[in-house]
C-alpha positions in Angstrom: 44.5 23.6 -14.2 45.4 20.2 -13.5 45.3 20.4 -9.5 42.2 22.3 -9.6 40.5 19.5 -11.3 42.4 16.9 -9.6 40.7 18.7 -5.9 37.3 19.1 -7.8 36.9 15.6 -8.1 38.1 14.7 -4.5 35.5 17.0 -3.1 32.4 15.3 -5.3 33.8 11.6 -4.2 34.0 13.1 -1.1 30.4 14.6 -1.7 28.9 11.1 -2.7 30.3 9.1 -0.5 28.8 11.1 2.6 26.1 11.2 0.6 25.6 7.4 0.8 24.8 5.6 4.4 27.0 3.1 5.8 26.0 -0.7 5.9 25.5 -0.4 9.3 23.4 2.9 9.3 21.4 1.8 6.5 20.6 -2.1 7.9 19.8 -0.6 11.6 22.8 -1.3 13.0 23.9 -4.7 14.6 19.9 -5.7 14.5 19.0 -7.9 11.2 16.9 -5.8 8.8 13.9 -7.0 6.9 12.3 -5.9 4.1 8.9 -7.4 2.4 7.8 -7.0 -1.8 4.2 -7.6 -2.9 2.9 -11.1 -3.2 2.3 -12.6 -6.7 -1.2 -13.5 -7.3 -1.8 -16.9 -7.9 -5.3 -17.2 -8.6 -6.7 -18.2 -11.8 -9.7 -17.1 -13.9 -11.9 -14.4 -12.4 -10.4 -14.7 -9.1 -6.8 -13.6 -9.9 -8.2 -10.3 -11.0 -10.3 -10.1 -7.4 -7.5 -10.9 -5.2 -5.0 -8.6 -6.9 -5.1 -6.4 -4.4 -3.9 -9.0 -1.8 -0.4 -8.6 -3.7 -0.2 -5.4 -0.9 -2.0 -6.1 1.7 -0.6 -9.5 2.7 3.0 -8.4 2.6 1.7 -5.0 4.0 0.6 -6.9 7.2 3.3 -9.7 7.2 5.3 -6.7 7.9 3.2 -5.8 11.0 3.9 -8.7 12.1 7.2 -9.4 11.7 7.7 -5.7 13.2 5.7 -6.8 16.9 9.9 -8.6 16.7 11.8 -5.5 18.3 15.0 -7.4 17.9 14.6 -6.9 14.1 14.5 -3.7 12.0 11.5 -4.1 9.3 11.3 -1.6 6.1 7.7 0.2 6.1 5.6 -0.8 2.9 5.5 2.8 1.8 9.2 3.2 1.8 9.4 0.0 -0.4 6.9 1.3 -2.4 8.9 3.9 -3.2 11.7 2.1 -4.4 9.9 0.2 -6.6 7.7 3.0 -8.3 11.5 4.5 -8.9 13.1 2.0 -10.4 9.9 1.1 -12.7 9.5 -2.3 -10.5 5.7 -2.1 -9.7 4.7 -4.3 -12.0 8.1 -6.5 -12.3 7.9 -10.7 -11.0 8.2 -9.9 -7.1 9.6 -13.4 -6.4 12.6 -13.0 -9.2 16.0 -13.2 -7.3 17.3 -10.5 -9.4 14.7 -8.1 -8.3 14.7 -9.1 -4.9 18.4 -8.9 -4.6 18.1 -5.4 -6.4 15.5 -3.7 -4.2 17.2 -5.5 -1.3 20.8 -3.1 -1.9 18.7 -0.1 -2.5 17.1 -0.6 0.5 20.1 -1.7 2.6 18.7 -5.2 3.8 19.8 -8.1 5.2 17.0 -10.3 4.1 14.6 -9.6 0.9 11.0 -11.6 1.5 9.5 -12.5 -1.4 6.2 -14.6 -2.0 2.7 -15.6 -3.3 -0.2 -16.9 -2.7 -3.1 -19.1 -4.1 -6.3 -20.2 -3.8 -8.7 -23.1 -4.4 -11.9 -21.1 -5.1 -13.7 -22.8 -2.0 -12.3 -20.2 0.9 -8.8 -22.2 1.4 -5.6 -20.4 0.7 -1.9 -20.7 0.8 0.4 -19.1 0.8 4.6 -19.6 -0.1 7.6 -17.4 0.4 11.4 -17.3 -0.3 13.8 -14.9 1.6 16.3 -14.0 -0.3 20.4 -13.1 1.7 20.6 -9.7 -0.2 25.0 -9.4 0.5 25.1 -13.3 -1.3 22.0 -13.0 -3.5 20.9 -16.7 -2.9 17.8 -18.1 -1.8 18.5 -18.5 2.4 14.9 -20.1 3.1 13.4 -22.3 3.1 16.3 -24.4 3.5 17.6 -28.2 3.6 16.2 -27.7 7.8 13.1 -26.0 6.7 10.9 -28.4 4.4 7.9 -25.5 4.6 7.8 -22.3 3.7 4.1 -22.3 3.5 0.8 -21.8 5.7 -2.7 -23.2 4.4 -6.0 -22.5 5.8 -9.2 -21.2 5.2 -10.0 -17.5 4.0 -11.7 -16.7 7.2 -8.4 -17.0 9.1 -6.7 -14.7 6.8 -5.0 -12.9 9.8 -4.0 -15.9 11.8 -2.2 -17.2 8.7 -0.5 -14.0 8.6 0.6 -14.9 11.9 1.6 -18.3 11.2 3.7 -17.0 8.5 5.9 -14.3 10.3 6.5 -16.8 13.3 8.0 -19.4 10.4 10.0 -16.8 8.7 11.2 -15.6 11.7 12.3 -19.5 13.2 13.5 -20.2 9.7 15.9 -17.3 9.3 16.9 -17.9 12.9 16.2 -14.2 13.9 15.9 -13.5 17.5 13.0 -14.6 19.7 9.8 -12.8 19.6 8.9 -12.0 23.6 6.4 -14.2 24.8 3.6 -12.0 26.0 4.1 -10.0 22.3 3.7 -12.9 20.4 0.8 -14.5 22.7 -1.0 -11.0 21.9 -0.7 -11.1 18.4 -1.9 -14.1 17.8 -4.8 -13.5 19.8 -5.2 -10.1 17.6 -5.0 -12.2 14.1 -7.7 -14.3 16.0 -10.5 -11.0 15.6 -9.7 -9.2 12.2 -12.5 -10.3 9.5 -11.3 -11.1 6.4 -13.8 -8.8 4.7 -12.0 -5.8 6.1 -8.3 -7.1 5.5 -10.2 -7.2 1.4 -11.6 -3.8 2.2 -7.9 -2.6 3.3 -5.9 -4.2 0.7 -8.0 -2.6 -2.2 -7.6 1.0 -0.4 -3.7 -0.1 -0.2 -4.0 -0.2 -3.8 -5.9 3.0 -4.5 -3.4 4.8 -2.6 -0.6 3.7 -4.8 -2.2 4.6 -7.6 -2.7 8.2 -6.7 -6.4 7.5 -5.7 -6.6 9.7 -2.4 -10.6 9.8 -2.0 -11.1 5.9 -3.0 -8.2 4.8 -0.9 -10.1 6.8 1.9 -13.2 5.6 1.6 -11.6 1.9 1.3 -10.5 2.3 5.0 -13.1 3.8 6.2 -15.5 1.0 5.1 -12.6 -1.9 6.3 -12.6 0.3 9.6 -16.8 -0.5 9.5 -15.9 -3.8 9.3 -13.4 -4.2 12.2 -12.9 -0.6 14.2 -10.0 -2.1 15.8 -7.9 -2.5 12.7 -4.8 -1.0 13.3 -3.3 -1.0 10.0 -6.4 1.0 8.6 -6.2 3.9 10.9 -3.0 4.4 10.4 -3.1 4.5 6.6 -6.5 6.7 7.0 -4.3 9.1 9.4 -1.7 9.3 6.6 -4.3 10.6 4.2 -6.2 13.0 6.4 
């Protein structure tokens, strides 16, 4: 009887081990793997509620910019949101070190990006970021050689700021270089996306995460009305239809 129990225990352990991906598999083999948490909303007063959907929109757009680098693997926002929901972390402080590292380990990534934004109410916005080395559980960017991990500019240039932020992260983390042609194409594309389309897109993501499919579809369509070439809005709409 004892021998049978031992065999059963060994079989259970083997089954569990097989179900857990190896670090190399989870982290995309030799490629650096990155995830981006929703940004914290630092706006004050009435603007805080109005701009809350941007917490999701900024993260998603930053994921898209980082993913343009073929030398890295970036986790999709839906996969990150699923983990946050499962762990009941959706309303947590996403810049908290413990939260960032916890989610990073569950996702099996090397680098966990956190950040926040503030606005002066006069059309200027600032994005700040911190990146945690998940294995070591410590901040790896900014570091003493990277004095500036923030970007500041006009809201009208919102997508350009996201593009700049992605560039700073890529350089600060010493990730593989983005091919010049790809980098220039992303810069030019960023100049074309109006803030109104991004705001509606961000609201659509918030509605989607809240389970309001019909509202999300409407918001993604409105976003495309503002900018028909908005690839992210097209992709989200396709997922829901």
